[in-house]
N, C-alpha and C positions, 0 to 999 in steps of 0.2 A: 286476586293476585295480579300484579302488573307484569307486562311483558319485559324481560330483561334486555332485549335487543333495542338499540337506539333507533329512532326514526331516521331513515336514510332517504335522501331525495330520489325521486323516481327516475330522473334523468341520469344516464351513465356518463355523460360528458361533463367535465368540470368547466368553469368559466375560463380557466387558463388555457385549456385545450381548445375551447371554442373560439377564443380570440387569436387571430393570426399573430405570429411573432414578427420581429423586425425582419424586413426583407434583406437578404444578403446582396450587397451591391456587387455587380459584375465588374471585376478588375480588367477593364478593356485594354488599358495600356500594357499591363502585365501579360495578358493573353496575346496581344499583338507581338510583343517582343519574344515571349516564350515560344511562340509558334513560328518565329522567323517570318513575321508578317503574312501568316496564313499557310506556309508550307507544311506545318504540322497537321493541317486538316486534310491533306491529300490522302485518299483512301489507300493507296499502295505505297509502301516504302517511304514514309515521311522522314525517317532518319537519314536515308540516303540523300534525299533532297536537301535536308538540313546540312549535310556534309558538302553537297555541291554549292550551297550558298557560301560556305567557308572557303571553298576553292575559288569561287568567283571574287570574294573579298580580297583574298591573298593575291590573286592574279592582278587585280586592279591596283593594289598598293605597289606591287613589284613593278608593274608596267609604268605606273605614274611616277614613282619616286626614284627608281633606279636610273631612269633617264637623266634625272637631275642630281644624282648622288645623294638623295635624301631630301630633307627639308631644313631650311635655315630659319632660325628663330632669333629675332633681334628684340631685345628689351632694353632701351636706353643704351647703356654702355656694355650690356651683357649680350653675348652671342653664343649660340649653341647650334650645332649641326647634328640632326638625328638621321642616321642612315635608314634605308628601307627596312633592314632587319630590325632596327630599333622600333620603327613604326609598327611592324608586325607584332612585336612583343607587347607594345603599349596597347594595341588593338585587342590582342588576346586577353590581356589583363583586364581591360575595361569590360569586354563581353563576358568574361568569367565572373566578375564581380556583379554585374547587372544580372547575369544568369542565375546566380544563387538566389537573389532577391525575387525575381519574377517567377522562377521555377517553384519556389516556396509558396508564393501567393497563388499561383495557378493550381498547384497540387492541393492546397488547402481549400480553394474554392470548389474544385471538382471532387474533393473527398477521396483522392487516390494518391498513393505513395509516389508513383512515377508515371504520370499520364503519358500516353503515347503521343499526344499532340505536342508535347514539349520537345522541341528540337534545337533550342538554343545551346544545349549541351553538345550536340554534334557540331554546330557551327564553331563553338569554342575549341573543342578537341581537334577539329580539322585544321584550324589556324595554328594551333600548337604543333601539329605535325610538321609544319613548314619551318619550324625552328631549325630543323635538320639541314636546310638548304644553306644556312650560313649567309655570308655576304655575297655569294655567287648569284648571278642572274639566272633565275630558273627558266628552263624551257618547258615545253608542254609535257615532255617525258617525266620531268621531276614533279610537275603538278599532278600528273596522272598517277605516278608511283606513290606520291604522298597520300592521294585519295584512296588508292587500293590498300595501302598499308594500314591507314587509319580504320577503314571499314573492317578489315580482317581482325585487327586488335579490338575494335569496339564490339564486334560480335563474339569473338573468342573470350574476351575479358580475362587475360592472364593475371596472375597475382601481382599486385593487390587490388586490381580493378573490381572484381566481383565482391570482395570484402568492403570496398569503399561504398558500394550501393547501400550498405546498412547504416551509413551516416545519416543524421537527421535532416529532414526537410530538403531544401534546394541543394545543400552541400552534397547529399547522397546522390541526387539526380545528376549533378555536374561532375563530381570527382572521378567517377569511373571513366568518363570520356576524357578527362585531363590525363589520366594514366594511359589510356589507349593512345592519346596524342603524343605522349612522351615516348612510348614504345615506337610509334610510327616515325617520330623525329630521329630516334636512334637508328632505325632501319634506313631512313633516307640519308642520314649522314654516312652510314656504312656504305651505301650504294655509291655515293659521291666519292668517298675515299678510295673505292675500288675502281673508279673511273667509269662507272656504268652510266 
């Protein structure tokens, strides 16, 4: 009588498992942008340093372009003048759009939903906080207040910031900081309206 069990190979590893799969290419540009050029790798409070990068960017734009009342663009017979506040809005929009892409790629590469090294969301949210300054020239007090308000709202995550974290990919990583930035902008606007 023959044995009903089939002849199995003695090796427990299959050829597919033995051969290495394709190596995952490290997304160097995405990692550089997502970590704000390395700030995300800092061992202590990388989000705070990401926010400080946003403060520095906003301060540079205000200092550079408020002096000249914005930037003038000439294209043949077409002329447009973008004020400093408009440049801040354009910068926040650009960083936000890039942030969704690079945060998604970084999270996918690391296999984590919201890696701690990703701080471009803090950079973006911090710049949004300065929408509350309006067309006024910001002094160091407004820059500091905007930073403090953003960090408070970013940590607290009032509605709907915490819910926004459940959005897919880079959108979920970025959206809660956008909302924190909007709350901070409203707080900064209120402080200015009260003459603080």
